N, C-alpha and C positions, 0 to 999 in steps of 0.2 A: 716311731709313731708320728712325730712332728713332720718327718720327711713325707710320710704318706698323706698327711693332711694338706701339706703344701702342694703336693702333686695333684691331689683332687681339686684344690683351689684353682690351680693353673688351668686344668682341663675344663672346669666350669666357666672360667672367664673366657677361654678360647671359644667354647660353645656359645656363650652369650654374645660374643662379639662377631661371630660368623655372620656373613651376609646371607640374609634369608631370601631365596628366590621367590618373587611374588609377581602377580600378573595384574595389569590394568585392563579391565573389561568395560566396554561401552554399554550403554543401554540400547535396547533394540525394539523396534516396532514393526510388526508385520503389515505389509501393504496389500490391501485387497484389490487385486487387479480386475477391472471390468471394462466393457466397451470394446469396440473393434478398431478404434483409431490408433495411429502409430504412436502418438505421444500421450502421456498421462500426466495429471497434475494432482498433487496431494497437498492439502492445506495443513500447515503446522498447528499444533494445539498448545495451550498454555503450559502443559507439563513438559513438552519438548523444549520450549523456550526456557523454562526454569532449570532444566537439567543440562542443557547444551551451553556451549560458550556464548557469551553475550553477542558476539559477531557471527554466530552460526558457522564458524570456521571448521568445527569438528563434525559437521553433518556429512554422512556418506550414504550412498545407495549401493546395496550389494545384491547380486543375483544369486540363484540357487547354487552356483559353483563358488561363491565367495568372492567373485570378481567385482571391482568397482564399476558402477554404471555412471557414465557422464550425465550431468544435470545442470540446470541453472535455477537461480532463485528469482521469482517474479512476485512483485508486491502490488501491481496495479494493471489495469486494462486501459487501453485508449479507445474512446468512443468518438466516432466521427458522425457529425450531423450536418446535413445539407439544408440550407435555407434559401428559398426562392420567393421573392416578392415581385408581383406583376403590376405595372401601372400603365394604364391605357393613355395614349396621346390623343389630343383633340386637334383635328385639322382646322386651322384658322385662315389659311390662304393657300392658293395654288396659282401658278402662272407658267407661261412658256416663254423662253428666251432662245430664239433660233431653234435648234433641235433639242435643247435641254429642257426638261420639265423640273419645276421647283414645287416643293410641298413644305409648308410651314406648319409646325405643330407646337402646342404648349402643354405643359405639365401642371396639373393641379397640385400645388405644394402647400402644406400647412405652414402657418406663420412660424418663423424662427426654427424651421426644420429643413435640413438639407436633404434633397432628393438624390440619393446615390444610385447609380446604375452601372452595371458591368457589361450589359449587352443590349442590342436592339433586335426585336423580333417582328417579322413582317408576315402578313397574311394577304393572299391575293388569289383570284380565280384564274389569272392569266397563266398560260403554260408555254413551254418551248421558247424560253428567252434567256439571255445572259445580259446583265446590265452592270455597267460600271456605276457605282454610287458614291457620292461625296456627302459626308455628314458635317454640318456646322452646328455650333452651339452658341447660345446667347442667354444673358440674364435679363435683358430689357427688350428683346425683340427688335433691337436697332443695330447693335454692334455684334458682329458675328465672328467667331473664332473657328478655325479649321479643327475638327475633331479627328476625322479619320477618312481614308479612302479605302474602298473595298469592292467586292463583287458579290452579287446575288444571282441565282439562276434556278431554273426549273426545266430540266430537259429529261424527258422520259422518267426513269426512276431515280435520277440524280437531282437532288433538291438541296439548295443551300439558301435558306431564308432567315438566317440569324447571323448578325455581325457581332463578334466579340470585341469589346473595346480593349485597346492596349493598356489602358489604366482606367480606374473608376471615374465616372463623370458626374457633375452636380448641376448641370445647366437646367434652367427652367423652360427654355425654348430650344427647339431643334429644327434645322432646315435640311431637307434632302434634295440633292440634285442628281437626277438620272441623266446621264450623258447619252446623246443620240437616241432619244426615246421615240423613234418613229412608230414603234408598235403601240405607243400610248399605254404602257404598263402603269397601272395604278394599284393602290393598296386598299383593301377593305378595312384593315386595322393595323396599327403600328403600336407595339408595346415596348416599354422599357422594362428590363429585367434586372433585378438585384439578386445575384446568386453568389452565395459564399458557403464555405465549408469550415466548420469549427471542430477542433479536436479537444476533447475533454478527457482528462486523466482521472480514472475512477479507482481509488484505493480499495483494497479488500478490508472490510470492517466486520469483525466478529464481536459478539457480546457474550458475557458470562455473568453468573450470579455467584460471586465468590463468598466464602465464609468470612466473617468479620467479628470483631469484638468492640464493645463500646464502654468507654470509661469517662465519667464526668467528675471534674474537680477544678477548683479555682476558676469557676465561671466559664469553663471550656469543656466541650464534649469532644473527645478524641475517638475517631473511628479507625481501628487498625484492621486493614484489609489484607488477607492472605492470598497467596497464589498468583501474584502479579509480577514476579521477578522477570526481568529482561523484556517485558512487554512494552511496546510503544503505545502508550495510552492515548485514547481519543477523548473520552469523557466518562464521568461517573454520575449516576443518578441515584438519589436517595429517596426511598419511599417511606412516607410517614403519614399518619392520620392526625398529627398534631397541627394546630394552627400557629404559624410562626412567620417571622421575617427576620432573617439573620445572615451574618457574613460567614461564608465557608472558605477555607483556604487549604493548601497542601504544603508539604515540606519543601516543595520546589518553588513556592511563591505564587502559584495560581490562586487567584482570589475572586470571589463573586458573591453578590447578594442573592440568596435563594429564599423562596417563600412558598407558603401554602395557605391561602386566605379564602374565606367565604364571607363576603360582605354584601349586604343588600341584595340577596338572591343572585349575586354574581360570584363566580369561582375564578380565582387567580392562582396559578400554579407554575412555578419554575424551580425545580429541584435538581437541575443538571449543572454540574460544574465542569467546564472545559478543562482538559488536561494538556492540550497543545503538544502532543508527542512526548510528554515526559516519560522517562524510563526509570523504573525502580531497580536499583542494583541489589536491593536487600530482599529478604524473604517476605517482608511486610511493607505496606504502603499506608501512610497516615493521612487522615483528613481531619481538620480541626473546625469546629463550629463555635463561634463566640456566642455564649448564652447570655451575656450581660448579667442582669439580675433576675432573669426568668428561669423557670424550671427547664431542665434538659428536655429536648423533644424525644418522642418515641420513634425509634427507627425500626421498621419491620423488615426491610430487605434493601439490598444494594445491587445495582446493575452496572457493570463496567464494560465499555466498548474499547476495543484495541485494534490497531492496524496489523493485519496478518500477512503472512508470506505463503507462497506456494512453491513446492519443489516440482519442477517440470523435467521429465526424462522420457526416453524411448523405452516403452515396455511392451512385452508380448503377452497375449492372452495364454493362460495355461502355465506361465512361468511363475516362480516364486521370487518375491523381492522383499528385502527388509531395509529399514532405515536405521542407521546407527547414529548415536549422538551421546554426548556426555563424556567424551574422552579428552581430559584436560591436557594430555600430552600432545595433542594436535593443535597447533597454534596458527597455522597458515591454511587458508581454504584451498582446496584443489582447484586447478585451472584446466578447463576442458574446452575443446573446439566448439562445442555446442553453444557456448556463450556468444560466439561471433555471429551466428545466424539466428539468434534469439528472436529478433523482431519478425523474421519470416515465419518461424514456428508459431508465434502467437497469432498470426493472421489466419491460420488454419484451424480445423476442428481438433479439440483436445478433450479427452475423457477425464472427468472428475472422479477420482477414486478416494477411498476412505482408509483411515488408519485402523488396523485391527488390534490384536493383543500386543501390549507393551510389557517388556520384561525389564525390570529395574535392577541395577546393581547398587545397592544402598551404600556400600563402602568400597571405595577405590583403595587398593593396597599398593603402595609404592615401595620398591626395593630399597634397602638401606640397613643400617645397623640399629639394633634395639638396645639403646643405651640404658633405658629404664630397667630392662631385664638384667643387664650387666651390674647395675648399681645394686639391685636387690640381692644378686648372688654374692657380691662382695660383702654386703652387710651380714648375710647369713654365715659365710665362711669365717669372717673375722670374729663373729660371735662364738663359733665353734672352737676356734683356736684359743681365744681368751678363756673360754670355759675349761678347755683341756689343761692349759697352763695353771689355772687356779686349782684344779683338782690335783695336779701333780704336787703343787706346793703344799697343799693340805695333807697329802699322803706322807711327804717328807717330815712334816712336823709331827 
């Protein structure tokens, strides 16, 4: 009998210690393909940030055949704006020296303000001419510096009546010399042009109204916000009908005085706390309001803005694509050629698509030994053996 019990005991231990084959499955989101352009962009949602790795290394795009689709992550757009300011020059003097014609102009400049110009633009009724022109600059209309030598012309349909300066100029007076001006070419107007291009980077900002809990004790109101894990936070706005002026802060050290006041028929309100790209690694994010000796304020809702990313890939209409995320076994992001010509793709048209149904795998099962099960089996078997021994001893007595 004892031998049988020992045999059963060994079999149960071996069974409990056996490695259980288990599968790690990622979460999946269906991508709703639309538009006729070659490239598609889908903006990630808070739930994807929450379930994915913090660096998005586990993001994958799959086609209908289960193959990986190359993509890159984009978080901003570049906006180019051209600025053009025109300033008309006033003719103050003109004279002839041998075959050269001279024209002196002045610029109306505001006090303590530099007049920057990048080019000079001419208007004339004359046609069929080519003129070598020399431009001088002065601050006092007495001492002249050579600015640039160039050529202007108007021959049939070929016209060049703008001179681009090699570098921006700030003179208040300009002198023009037209060499060998036997045709007596003159100008109706001469304008200084300040032309520049600015590049502005615009980040993608999304807003959500997350769920939250409020607790007030020890003169401090704590707002615990949920659903912000791994988000790069822009700011948080508190909505309240209470009248207050208090200091709000976060666990990351962001601090600001917020207020909601109505005084003498004037309304003052600033209930937004900048979060300066703070990233919450936890499932909750805490905001603290110092109540001093006042009653806690009534908080009706909260709005959070965060910096979002887009996944850009080449997609075909009629094809099915899914986005996979949340596989902790993937620690290194894939490297695709498409990243090398990212800037060129972003210059062209891109279809904005939406995320459809998301399937979540709530528990990831990792292969290994179930030592808890083995421990329970050992306890049960030992109990059985001891009980058998005690019963035998009782029978002998």
